[in-house]
KOLLUMKOL-383614 format. One record per atom (N, C-alpha, C, CB): x, z, y. Coordinates in pm, whole numbers, padded with zeros to 5 digits, always signed. Atoms other than C-alpha are relative to their C-alpha. Glycine has a CB too. Example, Ala and Ser with C-alpha at 12.3 -4.5 7.8 and 13.67 -1.06 7.14 Angstrom:
<sites>
+00089+00000-00119+01230+00780-00450+00090+00000+00120-00099+00125+00003-00082-00006-00119+01367+00714-00106-00077+00073+00109+00041-00142+00046
</sites>
This chain:
<sites>
-00131-00055-00061-07012+05379+01290+00180-00086-00088-00020+00210-00042-00151-00012+00083-06752+05307+01016-00011-00181-00030+00002+00136-00188-00044+00162+00053-06818+04905+00978+00026-00041+00128-00123-00111-00083-00061+00072-00166-06727+04872+01404+00221+00004-00033-00074+00181+00208-00087-00041-00020-06370+05000+01300+00073-00097-00080+00001+00125-00011-00112+00129+00087-06039+04720+01205+00065+00065-00074+00117-00094+00082-00119-00008+00046-05817+04748+01009+00134-00013+00018-00007-00037-00052-00172-00006-00096-05443+04851+01114+00050-00021-00121+00079+00165+00096-00108+00054+00121-05147+04661+00932+00083+00049+00055+00034-00150-00042-00114-00032-00109-04852+04879+01041+00103-00081-00140+00035+00221+00065-00126+00068+00066-04522+04656+00923+00092+00056+00007+00040-00109+00035-00108-00097+00045-04237+04841+00796+00100-00109+00012-00015+00080-00156-00085+00078+00034-03902+04665+00863+00100+00048-00137+00066-00022+00125-00113-00013+00177-03684+04573+00528+00115+00035+00053+00043-00165-00113-00106-00074-00086-03380+04770+00540+00130-00080-00096-00012+00209-00005-00097+00093+00053-03085+04527+00475+00085+00111-00108+00102-00080+00138-00117-00073+00090-02876+04596+00158+00111+00016+00040+00033-00054-00110-00099-00018-00028-02556+04683+00147+00092-00152+00017+00032+00097-00092-00029+00160+00018-02456+04327+00013-00003-00098+00121-00105-00056-00095+00052+00097-00103-02593+04141+00319+00098+00027+00084-00146+00014+00060-00084-00050-00111-02393+04383+00571+00134-00002-00033-00034+00132+00040-00073+00074+00052-02115+04342+00347+00050-00176+00074-00070+00007-00122-00051+00117-00021-02144+03956+00363+00007-00043+00200-00105-00101-00106-00030+00023-00153-02198+03971+00762+00143+00041+00099-00110+00074+00059-00113-00079-00089-01901+04181+00846+00131-00072-00078-00006+00204-00014-00110+00088+00072-01686+03947+00623+00025-00119+00108-00056-00066-00161-00032+00122-00074-01756+03655+00840+00090+00010+00119-00119-00059+00044-00123-00012-00074-01491+03574+01059-00043-00167+00087+00171+00016-00121+00076+00112-00084-01516+03308+01319+00137-00113-00027-00045+00052+00202-00100+00132+00029-01327+02940+01285+00138+00003+00032-00042-00119+00075-00159-00017-00019-00961+02927+01281+00032-00120+00115+00097-00029-00167-00036+00145-00091-00851+02690+01605+00092-00065-00056+00052+00013+00147-00077+00071+00017-00706+02409+01557+00140-00034+00022-00044-00045+00020-00149+00018-00042-00294+02310+01567-00028-00114+00060+00122-00007-00111-00040+00124-00057-00236+02109+01848+00125-00061-00014-00014+00007+00116-00075+00085+00018-00033+01840+01812+00011-00111+00094-00022-00031-00104-00080+00108-00088+00197+01591+02075+00038-00097-00083+00127+00050+00074-00072+00146+00038+00290+01239+01966+00101-00040+00111-00117-00130-00013-00052+00050-00124+00554+01088+02166-00011-00152-00024+00152+00054+00034+00034+00176-00024+00468+00753+02295+00049-00091-00054+00022-00055+00110-00076+00084+00085+00765+00603+02177-00011-00041-00166+00112+00052+00018+00015+00046+00157+00694+00639+01799-00100-00143-00033-00077+00141-00086+00016+00157+00012+00625+00310+01659-00180+00048-00054+00141-00107-00147+00125-00048-00020+00224+00243+01638-00026-00002-00160-00101-00091+00105+00070+00002+00130+00193+00235+01243+00035+00178-00051+00076-00143-00117+00000-00119-00012+00297+00577+01274-00083+00094+00115+00119+00012+00003+00133-00057-00041+00077+00675+01486-00120+00006-00042-00025-00031+00082+00138+00032+00049-00217+00533+01310+00014+00139-00115-00024-00189-00074+00003-00118+00114-00102+00740+01023-00003+00161+00022+00121-00017-00077-00017-00163-00046-00072+01059+01219-00206+00035+00065+00173+00013+00189+00169+00003-00035-00444+00975+01384-00111+00044-00131-00042-00178+00044+00101-00035+00088-00573+00941+01059-00011+00119-00078-00005-00084-00075+00006-00173+00054-00480+01301+00927-00071+00102+00118+00186+00070-00025+00100-00097-00153-00640+01453+01277-00117-00023-00042+00004-00062+00189+00143+00055+00001-00913+01278+01243-00086+00021-00124+00006-00146+00022+00058+00009+00099-00968+01340+00898-00036+00199-00024+00103-00099-00114+00010-00159+00040-00910+01732+00916-00032+00075+00139+00158+00065-00073+00004-00027-00161-01062+01779+01311+00044+00208+00007-00220-00056+00075-00059-00193-00039-01063+02239+01222+00128-00014-00015-00050+00152-00117-00119-00030-00014-00703+02220+01152+00102-00061+00099+00036-00009-00106-00117+00068-00095-00534+01985+01378-00111-00077+00101+00130-00127-00097+00119+00049-00150-00647+01850+01753+00087-00033+00068-00106+00113+00097-00101+00076-00073-00417+01576+01966-00057+00036+00094+00031-00141-00014+00021-00037-00157-00344+01654+02309+00130-00068+00003-00019+00177+00068-00060+00124-00058-00176+01441+02538+00132+00087+00113-00147-00112+00097-00126-00062-00106+00064+01704+02712+00045+00071-00054-00016+00064+00125-00043-00042+00063+00348+01818+02538+00064+00176+00025+00060-00102-00021-00034-00153-00067+00394+02147+02719-00106+00077-00067-00014+00017+00184+00117-00080+00023+00058+02263+02564+00004-00036-00169-00151-00051+00100+00002+00064+00137+00164+02130+02191+00043+00104-00077+00087-00129-00021-00071-00107+00119+00198+02364+01909+00127-00048-00097-00121+00038-00115-00103+00109+00035+00351+02063+01718+00060-00073+00062-00027-00073-00058-00031+00102-00100+00570+01801+01878+00065-00095-00113+00105+00052+00139-00067+00125+00054+00652+01475+01724+00073-00072+00049-00058-00073-00033-00049+00092-00110+00931+01307+01872+00095-00125-00064+00090+00094+00111-00060+00095+00016+01117+01005+01821+00195+00053-00018-00055-00095+00128-00139-00046-00006+01473+01220+01879-00005+00149-00008+00074-00047+00130-00012-00146+00041+01577+01557+01834+00020+00085+00142+00137+00022-00113-00050-00093-00175+01639+01664+02229-00139+00038+00043+00088-00122+00162+00122-00081-00017+01333+01842+02261+00020+00163+00045-00074-00008-00141-00047-00113-00048+01378+02204+02441-00054+00076-00027+00016+00015+00099+00054-00114+00039+01285+02530+02304-00041-00019-00130-00098+00045+00081+00032+00090+00192+01264+02389+01919-00031+00160-00064+00211-00114-00121-00032-00111+00064+01167+02704+01745+00009-00058-00186-00130+00126+00047-00060+00080+00130+01198+02470+01414+00003-00126+00006-00066+00018-00119-00020+00154-00050+01294+02110+01374+00008-00081-00194+00204-00019+00132-00064+00083+00083+01262+01872+01086-00050-00161-00009-00009+00067-00129+00071+00169+00018+01190+01534+00941-00136-00015-00025+00056-00084-00124+00152+00062+00002+00853+01377+00990-00042-00087-00124-00019-00098+00128+00019+00129+00052+00944+01069+00869+00128-00111-00017-00100-00055+00088-00141+00056-00041+01248+00860+00751-00055-00184-00015+00159+00066-00137+00008+00118+00025+01243+00507+00790+00134-00098-00019-00077-00033+00093-00182+00047+00043+01479+00256+00622-00040-00155+00035+00076+00030-00219+00007+00124+00001+01508-00092+00767+00097-00105-00051-00020-00017+00102-00082+00113+00112+01695-00382+00613+00001-00097+00043-00044-00033-00132-00062+00163-00094+01894-00684+00785-00050-00082-00148+00249-00023+00055+00010+00159+00090+01755-01016+00569-00006-00096+00014-00065-00035-00058+00018+00133-00047+01788-01374+00565-00039-00067-00070+00084-00057+00041+00080+00052+00079+01624-01661+00425+00098-00051-00140-00079-00113+00085-00072+00006+00099+01713-01706+00050+00139-00091-00006-00087-00032-00086-00138+00069+00016+01953-01970+00022+00143+00003+00106-00040-00139-00007-00092+00042-00086+02159-01862+00284+00130+00069-00025-00046+00018+00131-00136+00003+00077+02551-01834+00201-00016+00191+00019+00172-00113+00098+00015-00134-00076+02590-01501+00392-00031+00125-00132-00149-00017+00129+00016-00098+00117+02598-01187+00134-00002+00172+00116+00177-00025-00145+00016-00107-00073+02684-00910+00420-00005+00010+00179+00102+00070-00052-00013-00034-00175+02656-00790+00796+00059+00104+00032-00124+00019+00079-00051-00132-00072+02829-00582+01007-00072+00058+00087+00110-00013+00064+00055-00060-00057+02684-00300+01162+00029-00001+00161+00011+00097-00064-00094+00068-00125+02902-00382+01489-00035-00106+00068+00123-00044-00036+00089+00092-00085+02764-00692+01526-00102-00011-00008+00015-00101+00005+00170-00025-00045+02392-00631+01482+00052+00077+00140-00124+00126-00134+00013-00085-00164+02501-00406+01804-00006-00095+00124+00149+00102+00036-00049+00093-00046+02690-00654+01947-00107-00110+00055+00084-00039-00093+00115+00125+00009+02404-00923+01883-00143+00067+00089-00049-00040-00203+00108-00032-00094+02156-00679+02072+00034-00019+00098-00051+00108+00007-00036+00005-00135+02366-00644+02359+00008-00102+00066+00095+00045+00019+00030+00124-00120+02340-00988+02450+00156-00102-00044+00003+00087+00222-00089+00127+00038+02658-01157+02220-00053-00063-00110+00145+00030-00033+00129+00028+00052+02417-01349+02038+00151-00079-00125-00159-00112+00122-00075+00045+00098+02766-01545+01848+00031+00066-00082+00085-00043+00025-00085-00085+00083+02882-01227+01682-00076-00001-00115+00032+00142+00052+00064+00004+00127+02597-01316+01400+00033-00138-00032-00155+00036-00003-00007+00132+00054+02679-01722+01362+00043-00013-00077+00035-00079+00044-00073+00003+00184+02857-01610+01000-00185-00034-00070+00107+00245-00084+00115-00061+00046+02456-01525+00935-00039-00178-00071-00118+00094+00146+00061+00148+00056+02361-01939+00884+00112-00069-00023-00097-00090+00101-00082+00140+00115+02473-02239+00700+00134-00095+00085-00159-00158-00047-00016+00069-00111+02569-02393+01010+00058+00081+00099-00115-00055+00041-00061-00115-00125+02723-02118+01221-00032-00005+00111+00130+00005+00032+00119+00031-00137+02438-02187+01505-00023+00166+00025-00191-00108-00054+00037-00149-00050+02333-01859+01649-00117+00022-00033+00008+00032+00144+00141-00021+00063+02038-01716+01425-00129+00061+00149+00030+00150-00150+00086-00059-00052+01725-01625+01559-00068+00090-00061-00061-00068+00040+00064-00091+00016+01582-01319+01554-00161-00005+00001+00051+00069+00077+00188-00018+00027+01197-01245+01371+00002+00155-00024-00086-00099-00171+00021-00149-00014+01092-00908+01440-00147+00001-00023+00048+00069+00147+00188-00018-00005+00703-00773+01375+00057+00103+00167-00124+00138-00206+00017-00094-00148+00602-00520+01716+00067+00115-00061-00180+00043+00069-00037-00175+00037+00675-00189+01473+00141-00004+00037-00019+00063-00185-00197+00086+00065+01049-00345+01354+00066+00057+00189+00002-00320-00041-00121-00054-00177+01150-00345+01765-00024+00092+00037-00001-00069+00153+00022-00141+00006+00960-00047+01832+00139+00109+00004-00080+00016-00131-00121-00097+00095+01207+00145+01570+00105-00063+00045+00003-00002-00180-00146+00074-00093+01510-00081+01703+00029+00056+00138-00022-00175+00038+00039-00047-00191+01453+00003+02100+00025+00164-00039-00229-00043+00086-00043-00200-00002+01456+00402+01973+00152+00005-00046-00112+00124-00150-00113-00012+00022+01790+00355+01776+00094-00062+00060+00010-00011-00093-00142+00061-00107+01995+00104+01995-00090-00024+00128+00099-00183-00061+00015+00074-00139+01814+00072+02328-00083-00176-00014+00185-00015+00066+00046+00158-00030+01605-00235+02471+00120-00080-00039-00042-00036+00169-00117+00077+00058+01791-00535+02345-00011-00106+00154-00033-00087-00193-00005+00103-00085+01916-00796+02570-00073-00075+00056+00046-00056-00027+00105+00105-00043+01748-01037+02765+00009-00144-00046+00000-00007+00142-00104+00162+00052+01954-01360+02659+00013+00013-00184+00229+00010+00091+00007+00040+00133+01895-01296+02254-00143-00044-00027+00046+00112-00093+00145+00051+00091+01656-01516+02064-00069+00085-00093+00028-00116-00093+00084-00122+00036+01387-01289+01943-00147-00076-00018+00003+00133+00130+00149+00025+00016+01045-01409+01809-00089+00145-00070-00012-00146-00112+00050-00170-00001+00793-01087+01805-00099-00115-00131-00104+00120+00204+00049+00014+00096+00624-01199+01432-00071+00100-00104+00075-00051-00032+00061-00113+00106+00381-01035+01176+00109-00012-00164-00209-00056-00039-00093+00043+00147+00559-00992+00800-00038-00109-00022-00014+00080-00140+00038+00082+00110+00360-01233+00694+00006-00155+00069-00156+00049-00063-00112+00141-00051+00501-01522+00916+00123+00010+00000-00007-00048+00137-00162-00013-00004+00810-01394+00908+00052-00088-00143+00057+00192-00006-00034+00054+00134+00801-01491+00513-00012-00142-00029-00075+00061-00093+00030+00131+00003+00636-01806+00572+00109-00091+00112-00162-00007+00037-00152+00099-00092+00969-01956+00852+00064+00029-00093+00090+00046+00165-00088+00000+00044+01156-01801+00636+00051-00099-00136-00002+00110-00002-00068+00120+00116+01127-02131+00401+00018-00115+00080-00104-00049-00142-00054+00070-00089+01110-02322+00688+00104-00068+00120-00039+00013+00005-00079+00002-00101+01368-02278+00908+00154+00137-00085-00119+00055+00169-00126-00058+00040+01733-02182+00792+00077+00121+00077+00086-00106-00002-00081-00057-00093+01890-02052+01104-00031+00110+00097+00033-00089+00062+00028-00104-00082+01738-01729+01157+00028+00144-00084-00150-00018+00052-00051-00115+00047+01757-01335+01072-00107+00110+00026+00135+00028+00064+00130-00062-00028+01521-01058+01030-00007+00116-00036-00101-00056-00049-00012-00105+00014+01545-00716+01033-00172+00079-00042+00079+00034+00126+00121-00046+00070+01234-00539+00812+00014+00148-00095-00043-00126-00097+00025-00137+00090+01101-00213+00663-00013-00018-00093-00091+00081+00012-00006+00039+00160+01195-00165+00292-00103-00021-00059+00052+00088-00083+00108-00011+00064+00862-00131+00200-00076-00149+00012-00074+00122+00057+00089+00183-00029+00789-00496+00303+00080-00076-00047-00032-00074+00167-00088+00103+00037+01093-00664+00131-00103-00109-00096+00141+00073-00087+00092+00081+00083+00955-00972-00081+00115-00080-00043-00132-00082+00073-00105+00098+00057+01134-01208-00291+00044-00138+00079-00055-00044-00136+00020+00094-00088+01103-01464-00064+00156-00018+00081-00131+00046+00095-00142-00046-00108+01407-01281+00161+00124+00027-00089-00027+00163+00098-00177-00029+00076+01814-01247+00025-00029+00118+00109+00189-00147+00024-00043-00091-00042+01862-00931+00089+00145+00023+00038-00040+00065-00067-00182-00036-00058+02224-00819+00295+00039+00108-00029+00041+00006+00155-00048-00134+00014+02430-00587+00239+00051+00065+00140+00113-00002-00105-00045-00072-00118+02514-00350+00551+00115+00068+00010-00078+00081+00030-00163-00060-00008+02873-00253+00602+00030-00026-00142+00028+00183+00046-00065+00008+00163+02918-00342+00212-00060+00094-00040+00160+00018-00037+00127-00061+00083+02614-00081+00146-00072-00075-00051-00088+00073+00061+00053+00101+00092+02424-00247-00133-00147+00160+00050+00107-00048-00214+00158-00077-00022+02005-00115+00002-00022+00103-00126-00147-00129-00005+00071-00020+00157+01944-00095-00398+00086+00093-00085-00012-00154-00092-00070-00129+00088+02187+00187-00539-00095+00073+00022+00144+00074+00039+00096-00111+00010+01974+00422-00657+00037+00149+00063-00024+00016-00146-00046-00129-00050+02257+00722-00580+00011-00057+00125+00131+00075-00064-00047+00021-00157+02284+00599-00206-00003+00116+00060-00084-00094+00088+00009-00070-00120+02341+00855+00045-00046-00056+00126+00111+00044+00022+00066+00061-00059+02110+00732+00248+00026-00003+00161-00106+00039-00044-00054-00030-00132+02216+00925+00569+00101-00082+00055+00048+00122+00002-00151+00072+00001+02526+00700+00537-00037-00143+00035+00089+00006-00160+00083+00125-00039+02277+00349+00594+00015-00008+00173-00178+00021-00057+00022+00011-00103+02325+00255+00931-00165-00013+00042+00082-00092+00027+00135+00005-00016+01962+00163+00980-00137+00077-00064-00008-00107-00020+00092-00113+00061+01805+00468+00868-00017+00081+00172+00100+00118-00161+00052-00044-00117+01584+00604+01149-00105+00119-00025-00059-00119+00070+00069-00100+00015+01435+00964+01147-00084+00002+00123+00078+00114-00027+00111-00038-00073+01116+01065+01301-00010+00150+00019-00118-00052-00063-00015-00127+00057+01116+01460+01362-00149+00064+00063+00156+00081+00050+00143-00059-00081+00842+01729+01432+00095+00152+00002-00202-00002-00114-00014-00134-00028+00911+02060+01589-00099+00056+00002+00052+00030+00096+00110-00115+00018+00716+02401+01591+00042+00094-00056-00113-00027-00068+00050-00127+00058+00561+02671+01423+00082-00033-00153-00196+00016-00002-00065+00075+00158+00733+02585+01031-00137+00060-00078+00200+00082-00085+00077-00035+00095+00421+02714+00869-00130-00106+00041-00023+00168-00001+00049+00078-00053+00211+02435+01071+00059-00130-00010-00016+00041+00099-00056+00105+00051+00442+02199+01028-00011-00034-00143+00115+00007+00031+00014+00063+00114+00434+02209+00632-00140-00027-00050+00067+00068-00087+00122+00055+00056+00063+02190+00609-00043-00131+00060-00108+00096+00016+00030+00116-00083+00068+01901+00875+00065-00133-00100+00080+00019+00167-00043+00089+00100+00307+01765+00607-00053-00054-00119+00084+00039-00032+00089-00037+00122+00110+01833+00319-00102-00144+00009-00096+00177+00022+00181+00097-00028-00213+01623+00468+00078-00148+00050-00150+00090+00189-00030+00164-00028+00007+01322+00590+00077-00062-00091+00073-00032+00126-00011+00053+00098+00129+01262+00255-00067-00087-00054+00009+00059-00052+00090+00066+00082-00170+01153+00139-00063-00141+00110-00126+00127-00057+00068+00104-00079-00188+00875+00425+00172-00083+00029-00112+00076+00169-00181+00151+00032+00222+00740+00426+00067+00043-00083+00148-00034+00132-00087-00035+00078+00430+00691+00164+00117-00027+00026-00020-00031-00097-00166+00021-00030+00817+00705+00164+00043-00170+00014+00099+00073-00151-00030+00169-00028+00980+00368+00316+00054-00012-00133+00122-00057+00139-00044+00010+00092+01213+00394+00020+00011+00137-00115+00100-00057+00046+00038-00116+00079+01107+00580-00276+00167-00103-00148-00261+00012-00056-00122+00056+00104+01408+00558-00548-00033+00010-00106+00128+00059-00005+00091+00022+00096+01128+00637-00801-00032-00137-00068-00103+00043+00050+00080+00141+00029+00994+00291-00785+00144-00121-00004-00141-00042+00161-00135+00093+00030+01371+00111-00810-00022-00006-00131+00159+00058+00037-00007+00066+00167+01373-00094-01156+00200-00010+00024-00122-00228-00030-00139+00046+00051+01768-00139-01258-00029-00139-00140+00090+00172-00074+00024+00066+00094+01723-00483-01462+00136-00056-00025-00109-00084+00021-00107+00067+00061+02079-00592-01657-00073-00122-00102+00098+00117-00083+00001+00117+00111+02110-00937-01815+00136-00054-00017-00098-00124+00040-00107+00070+00057+02318-01154-01980-00020-00123-00032+00043+00053-00100+00025+00133+00016+02378-01510-02023+00078-00086-00045-00029-00043+00087-00113+00087+00032+02622-01785-02107+00124+00033+00093-00043-00151+00017-00120-00069-00131+02815-01702-01771+00056+00110-00066-00072+00070+00164-00012-00135+00010+02799-01337-01851+00126-00003-00107-00147+00077-00048-00088-00007+00128+02945-01401-02203+00164-00062+00004-00084-00088-00113-00084+00034+00036+03186-01627-02119+00105+00073+00099-00014-00128-00017-00097-00072-00077+03313-01436-01855+00116+00128-00053-00087+00054+00097-00056-00127+00105+03371-01116-02119+00073-00023-00038-00050+00051-00101-00119+00023+00076+03548-01303-02325+00076-00045+00041+00001-00051-00085-00122+00051-00098+03784-01446-02052+00042+00125-00006-00024-00067+00159-00046-00105-00046+03829-01133-01957+00073+00114-00115-00116+00049+00073-00008-00072+00074+03896-00955-02319+00165-00080-00061-00144+00015-00082-00148+00141+00037+04169-01302-02418+00086+00035+00129-00062-00227+00011-00068-00064-00095+04322-01170-02057+00111+00115-00026-00095+00045+00073
</sites>
């Protein structure tokens, strides 16, 4: 009789420890990403930088196409309604340049605007032979200038080129000028003063420089700060005064002038 009986095994469920219960109670759902809208008129290089941030942190940020649903709004102007908080997200500094051996040293802001509006003779003083100069410009800079000045007149001579092509042509054609980002400056080009403002002056109040273009972000202040910190890993300042070097040089000419000045 006893040989026919089966062994019965009773399983007793384990009691969860207090530590495990605490861990489960502390588990929180993932935070909802901050929704971001980017103005379609923003230059391509800015859009690319913003997208890198969003792609790198998908749990923190998400790109959306409808401005009304966005928590953060990036725009080319400050004219957005219902702004809780806004600040500059990026400041672009553009610089007027000409071929290295050009006589001109200064360009007037009003003349740039006249040229942009179709009065091409307004800048004939930029060429050594007083002919109308052709504007060489990149797509990104054209977008930035259009945001600042509106669309250019159809009759002005413009060539859309890369920065590399602009540098190459600056050695071949003296009847050209360009506007390029400060960070793209090259020793092949001569930087013009703008309304007699020298862009290389470290203590310059950049807000007084006409070719300063601000891009804006509005929305929740905490979300803005979070996005700006993330963006700093993908986008450098256009003009960083900490990278400017002041070089004082003396030579025979300088010594002669100094001596003559003391003699007078």
